[in-house]
Backbone as XML, in Angstrom:
<?xml version="1.0"?>
<chain id="A" units="angstrom">
  <residue number="1" name="UNK">
    <atom name="N" x="16.600" y="-30.505" z="23.970"/>
    <atom name="CA" x="16.811" y="-31.567" z="24.935"/>
    <atom name="C" x="17.297" y="-31.045" z="26.288"/>
  </residue>
  <residue number="2" name="UNK">
    <atom name="N" x="18.294" y="-30.083" z="26.224"/>
    <atom name="CA" x="18.863" y="-29.592" z="27.432"/>
    <atom name="C" x="17.866" y="-28.663" z="28.192"/>
  </residue>
  <residue number="3" name="UNK">
    <atom name="N" x="16.747" y="-28.242" z="27.573"/>
    <atom name="CA" x="15.797" y="-27.481" z="28.282"/>
    <atom name="C" x="14.754" y="-28.374" z="28.906"/>
  </residue>
  <residue number="4" name="UNK">
    <atom name="N" x="14.569" y="-29.606" z="28.511"/>
    <atom name="CA" x="13.501" y="-30.465" z="28.924"/>
    <atom name="C" x="13.988" y="-31.474" z="29.982"/>
  </residue>
  <residue number="5" name="UNK">
    <atom name="N" x="15.228" y="-31.995" z="29.782"/>
    <atom name="CA" x="15.739" y="-32.944" z="30.694"/>
    <atom name="C" x="17.248" y="-32.995" z="30.568"/>
  </residue>
  <residue number="6" name="UNK">
    <atom name="N" x="17.908" y="-33.577" z="31.484"/>
    <atom name="CA" x="19.331" y="-33.713" z="31.431"/>
    <atom name="C" x="19.947" y="-33.355" z="32.746"/>
  </residue>
  <residue number="7" name="UNK">
    <atom name="N" x="21.230" y="-32.887" z="32.776"/>
    <atom name="CA" x="21.959" y="-32.637" z="33.998"/>
    <atom name="C" x="22.492" y="-31.202" z="34.013"/>
  </residue>
  <residue number="8" name="UNK">
    <atom name="N" x="22.210" y="-30.442" z="32.960"/>
    <atom name="CA" x="22.681" y="-29.075" z="32.911"/>
    <atom name="C" x="21.958" y="-28.153" z="33.902"/>
  </residue>
  <residue number="9" name="UNK">
    <atom name="N" x="20.692" y="-28.338" z="34.163"/>
    <atom name="CA" x="19.926" y="-27.539" z="35.074"/>
    <atom name="C" x="19.450" y="-28.359" z="36.295"/>
  </residue>
  <residue number="10" name="UNK">
    <atom name="N" x="18.874" y="-27.684" z="37.227"/>
    <atom name="CA" x="18.364" y="-28.344" z="38.412"/>
    <atom name="C" x="17.010" y="-29.055" z="38.124"/>
  </residue>
  <residue number="11" name="UNK">
    <atom name="N" x="16.653" y="-30.014" z="38.898"/>
    <atom name="CA" x="15.356" y="-30.715" z="38.800"/>
    <atom name="C" x="14.207" y="-29.684" z="38.845"/>
  </residue>
  <residue number="12" name="UNK">
    <atom name="N" x="14.296" y="-28.737" z="39.702"/>
    <atom name="CA" x="13.270" y="-27.664" z="39.840"/>
    <atom name="C" x="13.116" y="-26.940" z="38.561"/>
  </residue>
  <residue number="13" name="UNK">
    <atom name="N" x="14.226" y="-26.575" z="37.959"/>
    <atom name="CA" x="14.160" y="-25.867" z="36.671"/>
    <atom name="C" x="13.479" y="-26.709" z="35.617"/>
  </residue>
  <residue number="14" name="UNK">
    <atom name="N" x="13.856" y="-27.944" z="35.439"/>
    <atom name="CA" x="13.168" y="-28.781" z="34.449"/>
    <atom name="C" x="11.768" y="-28.953" z="34.670"/>
  </residue>
  <residue number="15" name="UNK">
    <atom name="N" x="11.363" y="-29.186" z="35.974"/>
    <atom name="CA" x="9.938" y="-29.371" z="36.355"/>
    <atom name="C" x="9.125" y="-28.105" z="35.977"/>
  </residue>
  <residue number="16" name="UNK">
    <atom name="N" x="9.591" y="-26.979" z="36.308"/>
    <atom name="CA" x="8.913" y="-25.763" z="36.015"/>
    <atom name="C" x="8.849" y="-25.420" z="34.530"/>
  </residue>
  <residue number="17" name="UNK">
    <atom name="N" x="9.896" y="-25.660" z="33.788"/>
    <atom name="CA" x="9.881" y="-25.408" z="32.401"/>
    <atom name="C" x="8.920" y="-26.426" z="31.720"/>
  </residue>
  <residue number="18" name="UNK">
    <atom name="N" x="8.918" y="-27.663" z="32.116"/>
    <atom name="CA" x="8.004" y="-28.684" z="31.562"/>
    <atom name="C" x="6.511" y="-28.370" z="31.955"/>
  </residue>
  <residue number="19" name="UNK">
    <atom name="N" x="6.324" y="-27.848" z="33.158"/>
    <atom name="CA" x="4.986" y="-27.514" z="33.509"/>
    <atom name="C" x="4.496" y="-26.331" z="32.621"/>
  </residue>
  <residue number="20" name="UNK">
    <atom name="N" x="5.383" y="-25.439" z="32.351"/>
    <atom name="CA" x="5.011" y="-24.290" z="31.396"/>
    <atom name="C" x="4.649" y="-24.847" z="30.025"/>
  </residue>
  <residue number="21" name="UNK">
    <atom name="N" x="5.485" y="-25.792" z="29.507"/>
    <atom name="CA" x="5.187" y="-26.412" z="28.212"/>
    <atom name="C" x="3.768" y="-27.021" z="28.227"/>
  </residue>
  <residue number="22" name="UNK">
    <atom name="N" x="3.469" y="-27.705" z="29.320"/>
    <atom name="CA" x="2.138" y="-28.307" z="29.436"/>
    <atom name="C" x="1.050" y="-27.316" z="29.440"/>
  </residue>
  <residue number="23" name="UNK">
    <atom name="N" x="1.239" y="-26.245" z="30.210"/>
    <atom name="CA" x="0.293" y="-25.123" z="30.249"/>
    <atom name="C" x="0.045" y="-24.528" z="28.923"/>
  </residue>
  <residue number="24" name="UNK">
    <atom name="N" x="1.080" y="-24.306" z="28.146"/>
    <atom name="CA" x="0.883" y="-23.795" z="26.756"/>
    <atom name="C" x="0.222" y="-24.787" z="25.893"/>
  </residue>
  <residue number="25" name="UNK">
    <atom name="N" x="0.583" y="-26.032" z="25.946"/>
    <atom name="CA" x="-0.011" y="-27.085" z="25.145"/>
    <atom name="C" x="-1.474" y="-27.192" z="25.376"/>
  </residue>
  <residue number="26" name="UNK">
    <atom name="N" x="-1.907" y="-27.069" z="26.633"/>
    <atom name="CA" x="-3.342" y="-27.157" z="26.999"/>
    <atom name="C" x="-4.128" y="-25.971" z="26.429"/>
  </residue>
  <residue number="27" name="UNK">
    <atom name="N" x="-3.391" y="-24.859" z="26.065"/>
    <atom name="CA" x="-4.085" y="-23.695" z="25.570"/>
    <atom name="C" x="-3.925" y="-23.670" z="24.030"/>
  </residue>
  <residue number="28" name="UNK">
    <atom name="N" x="-3.497" y="-24.784" z="23.431"/>
    <atom name="CA" x="-3.507" y="-24.906" z="21.951"/>
    <atom name="C" x="-2.213" y="-24.605" z="21.274"/>
  </residue>
  <residue number="29" name="UNK">
    <atom name="N" x="-1.178" y="-24.315" z="22.005"/>
    <atom name="CA" x="0.157" y="-24.050" z="21.435"/>
    <atom name="C" x="0.814" y="-25.350" z="21.002"/>
  </residue>
  <residue number="30" name="UNK">
    <atom name="N" x="1.268" y="-25.427" z="19.784"/>
    <atom name="CA" x="1.989" y="-26.632" z="19.292"/>
    <atom name="C" x="3.376" y="-26.697" z="19.943"/>
  </residue>
  <residue number="31" name="UNK">
    <atom name="N" x="3.724" y="-27.810" z="20.448"/>
    <atom name="CA" x="5.044" y="-27.999" z="21.032"/>
    <atom name="C" x="5.782" y="-28.984" z="20.144"/>
  </residue>
  <residue number="32" name="UNK">
    <atom name="N" x="6.994" y="-28.531" z="19.686"/>
    <atom name="CA" x="7.786" y="-29.375" z="18.769"/>
    <atom name="C" x="9.159" y="-29.563" z="19.368"/>
  </residue>
  <residue number="33" name="UNK">
    <atom name="N" x="9.576" y="-30.810" z="19.284"/>
    <atom name="CA" x="10.943" y="-31.171" z="19.761"/>
    <atom name="C" x="11.729" y="-31.613" z="18.604"/>
  </residue>
  <residue number="34" name="UNK">
    <atom name="N" x="12.890" y="-31.102" z="18.476"/>
    <atom name="CA" x="13.828" y="-31.537" z="17.387"/>
    <atom name="C" x="15.276" y="-31.298" z="17.845"/>
  </residue>
  <residue number="35" name="UNK">
    <atom name="N" x="16.125" y="-31.540" z="16.950"/>
    <atom name="CA" x="17.512" y="-31.422" z="17.190"/>
    <atom name="C" x="18.186" y="-30.611" z="16.058"/>
  </residue>
  <residue number="36" name="UNK">
    <atom name="N" x="19.130" y="-29.825" z="16.406"/>
    <atom name="CA" x="19.920" y="-29.144" z="15.388"/>
    <atom name="C" x="21.297" y="-29.688" z="15.253"/>
  </residue>
  <residue number="37" name="UNK">
    <atom name="N" x="21.439" y="-30.969" z="15.611"/>
    <atom name="CA" x="22.690" y="-31.609" z="15.521"/>
    <atom name="C" x="23.162" y="-31.631" z="14.042"/>
  </residue>
  <residue number="38" name="UNK">
    <atom name="N" x="24.382" y="-31.231" z="13.847"/>
    <atom name="CA" x="24.920" y="-31.093" z="12.446"/>
    <atom name="C" x="25.873" y="-32.178" z="12.120"/>
  </residue>
  <residue number="39" name="UNK">
    <atom name="N" x="26.288" y="-32.957" z="13.003"/>
    <atom name="CA" x="27.262" y="-34.038" z="12.784"/>
    <atom name="C" x="26.816" y="-35.392" z="13.379"/>
  </residue>
  <residue number="40" name="UNK">
    <atom name="N" x="27.093" y="-36.417" z="12.696"/>
    <atom name="CA" x="26.804" y="-37.759" z="13.246"/>
    <atom name="C" x="27.845" y="-38.059" z="14.281"/>
  </residue>
  <residue number="41" name="UNK">
    <atom name="N" x="27.557" y="-38.916" z="15.237"/>
    <atom name="CA" x="26.377" y="-39.708" z="15.285"/>
    <atom name="C" x="25.167" y="-38.858" z="15.901"/>
  </residue>
  <residue number="42" name="UNK">
    <atom name="N" x="23.989" y="-39.122" z="15.369"/>
    <atom name="CA" x="22.806" y="-38.393" z="15.832"/>
    <atom name="C" x="22.168" y="-39.227" z="17.004"/>
  </residue>
  <residue number="43" name="UNK">
    <atom name="N" x="21.942" y="-38.541" z="18.099"/>
    <atom name="CA" x="21.373" y="-39.217" z="19.229"/>
    <atom name="C" x="19.847" y="-39.044" z="19.135"/>
  </residue>
  <residue number="44" name="UNK">
    <atom name="N" x="19.093" y="-40.050" z="19.444"/>
    <atom name="CA" x="17.608" y="-40.042" z="19.438"/>
    <atom name="C" x="17.201" y="-39.802" z="20.968"/>
  </residue>
  <residue number="45" name="UNK">
    <atom name="N" x="16.727" y="-38.612" z="21.248"/>
    <atom name="CA" x="16.351" y="-38.328" z="22.633"/>
    <atom name="C" x="14.832" y="-38.348" z="22.857"/>
  </residue>
  <residue number="46" name="UNK">
    <atom name="N" x="14.091" y="-38.872" z="21.915"/>
    <atom name="CA" x="12.666" y="-38.881" z="21.998"/>
    <atom name="C" x="12.138" y="-39.566" z="23.306"/>
  </residue>
  <residue number="47" name="UNK">
    <atom name="N" x="12.719" y="-40.706" z="23.625"/>
    <atom name="CA" x="12.235" y="-41.438" z="24.809"/>
    <atom name="C" x="12.473" y="-40.637" z="26.053"/>
  </residue>
  <residue number="48" name="UNK">
    <atom name="N" x="13.627" y="-39.995" z="26.169"/>
    <atom name="CA" x="13.943" y="-39.243" z="27.403"/>
    <atom name="C" x="12.980" y="-38.089" z="27.488"/>
  </residue>
  <residue number="49" name="UNK">
    <atom name="N" x="12.698" y="-37.433" z="26.363"/>
    <atom name="CA" x="11.783" y="-36.228" z="26.340"/>
    <atom name="C" x="10.381" y="-36.640" z="26.705"/>
  </residue>
  <residue number="50" name="UNK">
    <atom name="N" x="9.871" y="-37.813" z="26.119"/>
    <atom name="CA" x="8.525" y="-38.267" z="26.389"/>
    <atom name="C" x="8.473" y="-38.612" z="27.955"/>
  </residue>
  <residue number="51" name="UNK">
    <atom name="N" x="9.443" y="-39.191" z="28.541"/>
    <atom name="CA" x="9.425" y="-39.508" z="29.970"/>
    <atom name="C" x="9.365" y="-38.267" z="30.792"/>
  </residue>
  <residue number="52" name="UNK">
    <atom name="N" x="10.218" y="-37.313" z="30.457"/>
    <atom name="CA" x="10.277" y="-36.040" z="31.241"/>
    <atom name="C" x="8.922" y="-35.278" z="31.145"/>
  </residue>
  <residue number="53" name="UNK">
    <atom name="N" x="8.383" y="-35.248" z="29.926"/>
    <atom name="CA" x="7.135" y="-34.546" z="29.759"/>
    <atom name="C" x="5.898" y="-35.371" z="30.267"/>
  </residue>
  <residue number="54" name="UNK">
    <atom name="N" x="6.072" y="-36.618" z="30.390"/>
    <atom name="CA" x="4.972" y="-37.470" z="30.948"/>
    <atom name="C" x="4.777" y="-37.189" z="32.392"/>
  </residue>
  <residue number="55" name="UNK">
    <atom name="N" x="5.783" y="-36.683" z="33.062"/>
    <atom name="CA" x="5.738" y="-36.350" z="34.469"/>
    <atom name="C" x="4.715" y="-35.145" z="34.747"/>
  </residue>
  <residue number="56" name="UNK">
    <atom name="N" x="4.605" y="-34.297" z="33.720"/>
    <atom name="CA" x="3.767" y="-33.064" z="33.873"/>
    <atom name="C" x="2.486" y="-33.308" z="33.099"/>
  </residue>
  <residue number="57" name="UNK">
    <atom name="N" x="2.142" y="-34.489" z="32.725"/>
    <atom name="CA" x="0.805" y="-34.706" z="32.174"/>
    <atom name="C" x="0.717" y="-35.004" z="30.649"/>
  </residue>
  <residue number="58" name="UNK">
    <atom name="N" x="1.810" y="-34.969" z="29.954"/>
    <atom name="CA" x="1.776" y="-35.330" z="28.511"/>
    <atom name="C" x="1.495" y="-36.846" z="28.391"/>
  </residue>
  <residue number="59" name="UNK">
    <atom name="N" x="0.713" y="-37.202" z="27.511"/>
    <atom name="CA" x="0.339" y="-38.630" z="27.338"/>
    <atom name="C" x="0.910" y="-39.139" z="25.980"/>
  </residue>
  <residue number="60" name="UNK">
    <atom name="N" x="1.023" y="-40.439" z="25.830"/>
    <atom name="CA" x="1.538" y="-40.927" z="24.567"/>
    <atom name="C" x="0.862" y="-40.400" z="23.325"/>
  </residue>
  <residue number="61" name="UNK">
    <atom name="N" x="-0.394" y="-40.177" z="23.418"/>
    <atom name="CA" x="-1.100" y="-39.693" z="22.190"/>
    <atom name="C" x="-0.838" y="-38.220" z="21.877"/>
  </residue>
  <residue number="62" name="UNK">
    <atom name="N" x="-0.157" y="-37.573" z="22.852"/>
    <atom name="CA" x="0.197" y="-36.157" z="22.561"/>
    <atom name="C" x="1.411" y="-36.066" z="21.645"/>
  </residue>
  <residue number="63" name="UNK">
    <atom name="N" x="2.111" y="-37.194" z="21.447"/>
    <atom name="CA" x="3.367" y="-37.254" z="20.665"/>
    <atom name="C" x="3.081" y="-37.833" z="19.304"/>
  </residue>
  <residue number="64" name="UNK">
    <atom name="N" x="3.783" y="-37.336" z="18.325"/>
    <atom name="CA" x="3.730" y="-37.999" z="17.041"/>
    <atom name="C" x="5.096" y="-37.920" z="16.384"/>
  </residue>
  <residue number="65" name="UNK">
    <atom name="N" x="5.322" y="-38.789" z="15.363"/>
    <atom name="CA" x="6.594" y="-38.806" z="14.720"/>
    <atom name="C" x="6.263" y="-38.414" z="13.263"/>
  </residue>
  <residue number="66" name="UNK">
    <atom name="N" x="6.897" y="-37.363" z="12.809"/>
    <atom name="CA" x="6.592" y="-36.973" z="11.369"/>
    <atom name="C" x="7.220" y="-38.014" z="10.414"/>
  </residue>
  <residue number="67" name="UNK">
    <atom name="N" x="6.616" y="-38.105" z="9.252"/>
    <atom name="CA" x="7.201" y="-38.946" z="8.204"/>
    <atom name="C" x="8.379" y="-38.316" z="7.619"/>
  </residue>
  <residue number="68" name="UNK">
    <atom name="N" x="9.405" y="-39.073" z="7.345"/>
    <atom name="CA" x="10.667" y="-38.457" z="6.773"/>
    <atom name="C" x="10.646" y="-38.672" z="5.275"/>
  </residue>
  <residue number="69" name="UNK">
    <atom name="N" x="10.783" y="-37.555" z="4.526"/>
    <atom name="CA" x="10.915" y="-37.654" z="3.144"/>
    <atom name="C" x="12.403" y="-37.651" z="2.742"/>
  </residue>
  <residue number="70" name="UNK">
    <atom name="N" x="12.690" y="-38.581" z="1.870"/>
    <atom name="CA" x="14.077" y="-38.665" z="1.367"/>
    <atom name="C" x="14.150" y="-38.226" z="-0.093"/>
  </residue>
</chain>
C-alpha cells in the first residue's frame, strides 16, 4: 500500500512507481497486492490501490479477488 499510494512519498514517486508496475504488467509480469497485517483491525485498501493504479492505465478487468478458503 505505501508503495502504491498514500502520504509517505511524493506524488512523483507514486506516479513513477505505478507507471513501472504498468510497464511490467504489459510485459506479462503478474502484479499482486496484499497485506502483511498481523493484527486486527485489518484495513481493506483495494479501492485506494485500484484508484491509484487506474491513473496509469490499469482497468477494472485487470483486478481480481481471490477466493478465500476457510
